[in-house]
N, C-alpha and C positions, 0 to 999 in steps of 0.2 A: 939591216937595222930598221927597227920600229921607233918612230918617234911619236910622242904625244904633242899635239898642237893646242896650245892654250891661248895664243894670241895670233892676230893677223895684222897685216898692214893693209890699210884702205888707201887708195890712190883715186882721186877724182879731179877732173878739171872744171874750173868754175870761171864765170866772168869776173874780171878784176874788180868791179864795184861790189860784187856779192861775197868776196872772199871772207871778210871779217864776220859777217852775219852766219855764214855757214860754219866757219871755224869755231865760233862761240856755240852754235847749236850742237855740233858733234861732240864738242868737249864737255858741255853740259849734260849730254846724254851718257857720258862716261868714257869717252874716247880720249886718246892723248895722255895716258897716265904711264910714266916710266919711273919705277921706284917711288921716291918720295915727291915727285914732281908731276903736276898736272898742266893741262894746256900745252903739252908737247906736240908740236906740229912743225912740219916743214913746208915751205912754198917756194915755187920757182916760176918765173915768167916763161910762158910757152905760147906758141901760135897753134890755134886749132883750126882745123878745116872741116867742112861738112858740105853736103849737097842734099838739101831737103827734097824729097819726092812730092808728087802731086797730093799725097794724103798728109803731109807733115803740116804742123803749125808751129813754125820756128819762132823762138823767142828773139832771135836776132837773124837778120837776113830775109831772103826771099825764096819761095818755092822755085825749084828747078835752077837755082843760081848757085854756083860754087862760092863759098864764103871763106875768108880767112879772118880769124878773130884772136885778138890779144886775150889770153886767159892766164889764170894762175893754176899750177898744178899743186894740189894740197894733198899732203901725206900725213898719216897719223897711224898709231899703234891702237889696237882694240883688243880687249879680252874676248874671247869667242862667245861667252854668254851674254855679252852687251851688243853684239854686232846687229841683231835685228832692231834693237831700239835706236841705235846709232844711224842705221841706214833709213829708218822711218824719218828721223829728224833731218837727215841729209837731204832726202827727197822732198820733204815738205818745204824746206828752205830754198832748194836749188830751182832756178827759174827755168831750166831746160826741160823740154818735153821727154828727152831720152838722155840723161847725163851718162857719160862713160864712167863706169866704176869698176876699178879692179880690186879683188880681194885676194891678198897673197898670204898664204900660211907662213908662219914663223916658227923656227925651231929655237927653243930656249938654249943658250950656250951651255947650260948645266947638263944637257943631254949628251955632251961630248966628254964628260969627266968620268 
């Protein structure tokens, strides 16, 4: 079967204090639209870990020290033609040097009828 991908789900972890600023930025850039609703996002509390090497400039923590950080995992839907703009806004507002961003292709349920 061949499916056309019109939307993706973007998942990113963010510092708890930056969640609302980033949520607003991606939604204002066109993400989070489901039918007649906008600002549709999901978030859940997670613990992130990372170990910055000697070339890193960590926003949180120290070089060469394993860090455990309370974060929020933010998930939202985005039309494929808006992904570039949404990612630009996400990266502009995200404080991390290298945020972990997942982009997951979605299949519209109409493809199965």
